[in-house]
N, C-alpha and C positions, 0 to 999 in steps of 0.2 A: 570532607565530606559525609564519615561514619556517622560525624555530629548531625550531620542534617540531617540523616536518615531515622538516626536515633530520637530526634526531635518529633520526626512528623509521625513517628509510629507513637508515641508520647502521648501525642494531639489525638490518636484513633482511642488507645487505651482510656484518655479523660473521659473524652465524651461519649465512651461505651457506659464510662461507669455511670456517670449523668443522667443517661436515661434507659437504665439495666431495671427499673423498677417498673416505666412505661412501658418498655418493651415486651414483661413478661405478661402484662397485662393485655397489650396487642395481640400477643401470639395466643392466648388463653382464648378472645374471641375474637380473631379472623384465621386461626389456623396458622399464622405467618411468624416466622421469626423477625424482626426488626434488628436483633442481633448481626443476622446474618447479611439481611441486608445493608446493615450498615458496614460489615465488612467488607464486602463486596464493593460498595459503595467507596471506601474508604481505599479500595487497589486502585479501582478507575480514578479514584483523583490523585493519588499519587505518580500513576502512570502519566497523568496526562500532564503533571507538573513538573516529572521529569521528562519528558517530551517538550514541554515549552522552554525548560532550561536548555535542551539543545539547539532549540530555535534561538533562543538568547542570544548564545553562542555562536551559532553560526553568523547571525544580525550583529554581528561589533558590540555586544552586549546590550541590543537595546530591546529592551521585554517585550513580545507582543501580548496586547491588554484586550481581551475577547469576554466574551457574555460569559458570563457563571454558567458551568455545565446545571449546577444544582439550586438554579432561582426560583425561590418561593418555595423551596422543598425543607426536609427535616433536615437535609444535609446542608444546607447552604452556609450556616454558620462556621463546620467543620472545614468546604472549603475554602472560605474565607481565609482561613487560620494557615492551612496550608498553601493557597494559590492568592497570596496578596493581589490585590489591584492595581498595581503602582508600576513605575520604570525602574527598572535598576539599569547601571552600566557598569556593563563587565568589558572583556579585554577578550580578543581571538576567537576563531571560525575553523581552526583545523581540524582533519578527521580525528586527531588525537584528541581534543578538546571535548568533542561532541559524542564521540564514540562512548564514553560510560554515562551520559545521560541516556543515550539511546539504548543502552543494556539496561538501565536500571526501571527503564520503562516497560521493557519488556518483562521484564524478572517482577515486576509487581503487579503488572497483568499480560499474561499470555497470551491474550486475546487482540491487543494490541497491533493489527497487523500493520498499522500504516507505519508504527515505528519502527518495525521487521523491515518493512520496503524500503523506507528511508535508509536505514542503515547500509542494506545489501548495496542501495546503488550506489553510496559515496563508497563503500569500500571497494567498490569493482570499479570506479570510476578515479576520483583521485586520488584514492587509495592503493589502485592498483594491484588490489587485492582479490580477483575471481574464485580464490580458493576460499578463500574465506567469508564473502560475499554467498556462497554456497551453502558454510556451514548455518551462516542465519538462516537462510531461506531453506534450510532443511528441519532445524528446529522451528520455523515458526507454522511449515507443512507438519508437523508433528503436532503442534499445539493446536492448529484451525486445519484438519483434512478435508472442511469443506470448502475451503476457502481460493477461488479460481483467480482470484491475483495475486495471489503465492507464485502459483502454477504461470501464468501469464511472465512473471519478471523470470524465474530461474528458465523459463525457453530461450529470454532474450541473452540471460548468461550463455548457455548452450550456444547458441547462434555466435555469439562473439567469439566463443570459444572452436566453431566449426564443428561443432559435434551435434550433428545430423540427427541422428536417431534419437538422441535423447531429447533433442528440442522438439522434434515429433510428439514423440511421447507425452510431454509437458502440456501441447496446444491443445493435446488429444485430451488428456486429461479435464483440461482446463475450459473446454466446451462443454462436458460431461457436467462439470459442476455449475457450470454458468446458470443463471446469475446468482445464484445461491441463496442469501436472504436480502438480497437487493434487490431495488426497484426495475423490473426489466425496460422499462419504458421510457429510463433515466437516459440521458444523450451522455452520460458520464459510462454508465454500462453498457450501453449499445457499442459505443466506441471499442471499448476493451474485447467486446465479443470482435470487432471487425478486425481487432489487431492480431487475436488467436489466429482467425479466419486467415488473414493475411497471410502469417507465417506461413500456415499450414500449406498453404495453396500454391505458396512458391517453392515451399521443400517436393511435395508433390511434383510439380513442374522440373524440378530438377531431376529430381527420378525418371523421369520421362511417362508419367502418369497423367498424361495430358485430359482427359477427359473426368478424372478426380480432382484436378487443378481448377478446370473450368468451373466443376458446380459447387467447389468452397468459393470460387471469386462470384457466381452467381450468389451467395446467401451473402457476400455482402451487400449487393444489390439491392437484397431484398431489404436491407437495415437502412443503406444509404444510395439511395436510386439518381441522386446527383454526380456521382463519382464518374465522371467521363473514363477517366484515366481505366476504370478497373474497366470497363465495356472497351474500352478501346484495344486491351490485352484481349480480353474474350473473344473478341473478334479476329485479331491475330493468330492466338492459337487455334481456332477453328480453320479459319482458311489456310494458316501456315505449315501448321503444326508449331511454333516456336514465336516467341516473341521477339521485337527487333529490341529490348531492353533483356539483356540477360538475367534469368531470374537471380544469379548469384549478384549480380551488380546491385538490383531492384534491391537487394538483404542489405546490403553492404551501405545503401544509401540510408534506407530505412532505420539502421540500428544508428548510422550515425545523425539523423534524425532526432530520433527518441533520446538519445544521449545530448545533445545539445539543448533539448528543450526541457530535459529535466534539469541541468545546471541552470537555467534560466527561471524554472518555476518558482514562484513564492507563494505558501499560501495564506500569507497573510495579507496581498493582493487581489485573494479571491481566484488562484488562476492555481493548475496542477497539470499530472502529466498527463490529464484526460483530454487538455483543451487543443488538443492539433489532431488533422487527420493525416494517415499515410498518402504520399502524394508522388508520383515517378517525377 
């Protein structure tokens, strides 16, 4: 593995030398440093390469072929060197096999949030190491302080542990940070906000803060007015002060659904953790 990393960085260095003269001329003309752009692009490409390696191991050695990140750009030939467009047949998909690749992905690019999230998910599920999952997410949060997805992931971990105060703190932080740099009109991004509100509402309900819980549920309806189970829950809370399904039971069902869906999701098929709604 060390040899692979060395070869990849040699590719970065070699290409840097090749374009050095042009880089100086371009920097003089535009005020931008192509060498810095190259190093930044190289980090992203390396991170993507390592992340795809984890994906390859997870899928029994069948490499995922996708459109090149730097198609028709100055970095396309460089990307072809470190990210060849062909199948390889490797073996194994255990946590022990994919974690080193995910770790190298985050070390190459500390802003590769998806790699952090995937690592934390599998550590907490198949690995049964919620403590290590928290460690991964804490590092992710330090490197990406404005990312709400990390807060959502940590909220789920705390809820699994029954640490409700910590989970509430993360949902509040996640809602403050949402949508980040994402399109707030994207369905995936809206689903994330609904998840944060859903957890927050149930935690408020458990504490007996019914008016605040109803307010959070109504914010979900503002996003997804078709969710009849949320309407029914609001009606029960307004009429009886409590719902027929206890918030703790609904939390358990929701977390189980999240876990099951996460294990079934496959980014190769165009599916991800956003593709389902919470349901009673």
